[in-house]
N, C-alpha and C positions, 0 to 999 in steps of 0.2 A: 260437308259435304261439296264435294266439286262440282262445278259445271262443265261439263261438255261442247263443243263447239257444235251440234248437230240439236243439241234439247233450247242452247240458245235460241238458235235460226230458227226452230220449231215456236219458240214462245214468241218472236217476233212475229209471224205470220199468223201467230191465234190472236195476237193482240190487233194485226189489221182486219182480220174478218171476226170479229166479235159477233154473238149473235144480240138478238134484241135485250134479252135478261140482263147480258153481262153491260151493255149499254148504257140500260136504266141504272142497275145498281151502282157502277163506276160514277155515276151522275154525283150521288151521293157521297162516296168513298174518295174521292181525289180530291187533291189541294188542302189535303190536311183537317177538310171539314168534322172530322170526328174527333174532337178536341184537341187538334192537332196531331192526330195519328196519323202516320201517311202512308199509305198504302201503294202498292206494288202491280201494276195488272199484268195477268199473265207470267209471272217471274218464275224462272228455272230456281229449283230446289235441287240439287243432285240429279240425278236421271229424269225427276218428276216437273211438272209445269203447275203451281198454285194459279187457283183464278185469281185471288186477289191475295195478298201476303203483305201484313205489317211485321218489318222485321224487328221493330221496336219491342212491340208487344209477342211476335213470336207466334203469330195468330195468321193460319192459310182460312180464307172462308172459299168455299166450293158453291159453285152453282150446277147443279144435276138435272139432265133434259131428259126425257123417255128414253134414250138410248140406256141409260144408266138403272134403268126398272128391271132389267132381267137378272137373273141368278149369278151367272157368269162375272158381267159388270160390278155387280153389288161384291163380289169375293174379291173381284180385282181394284175395288174402291177401298175396301177393308183391309185388303194387304197395301197400298198405296197408304192409306191413314195412318196405318202402324208405323212405317216407316220413317212418317214424317214426324211421327210423336215420338219416336227414339233418336230424331236428329233433334229434339227438343220444341218441334211446334205443337201449338194446339189447332186442331181441326176444327171448321164447322160446315157443316152442309146444308143447303137449301136445294128445294126444289125450283126450277127456273119458274113456275107458275106462280109459286110463295111471292116473288118480286113485284107480279103483275096485279095479285089479290090481296095483300099483306105487306107490301113494302114497310110500312110502320111495325110492322112485327118484326122483321128482319132486320132492319136497321138497330131495333131495341136489345135484340138479341146478340148484335155485333155490339153494341155498349159496353153489355153484361158480360162479352167474353174480352174484352179490352180491360177488363177489372178496374173500368176507373169509378170515382164517383159520380152520380147522377147528379147536375145540378139543378140546384133550385133556387129561383127567383128571391128576392129579398120579400118580404111582407107589402103587399099593396104596389107592388113593382111588377112590368108585364104582363099576367097574365088577366089583370084585375081582380076585384076584391070577390074572395070567395070562390073564384074560378079554379078549380083543377088543369095541371096538364094532364094530357092523357096519355103521352109515352114521353120515355126520357129523353125524345129527339125535340119534340116542344117544349120541354122542359127547357135542355141546351139552348135553344133557338131565341125562348123569349128573356134569356138574360143577355143575350149577345147581341140584342137589337139596340 
């Protein structure tokens, strides 16, 4: 898929005007924090712009606000998802609310979508004896300390 200059300019504008949910999720995705997987923010893919794109894993993470709730927008989103899938990308969608009410669940689903094994600390290290990590991200953070 080729990127046209208009789409690229729009992506640049969207990066400058990120909403609060996008800013919060970007905090956790930026800088290769997901086991070295690098995400791009508002990345143009053909005529579409993905909220967060990991080129290495061919994963697009989309955050949807209340404007995505109506039937017409959901049909448009379905066409967009199908087009991205035909181009070889996997698409995961989350509601903006989820980023604020269940960020650990969102991060865990992204981990799973990256198809990477969830790191577990060696016995007796990082988590304390007998305590199990509650999420994939906690397990990863525990062995990264």
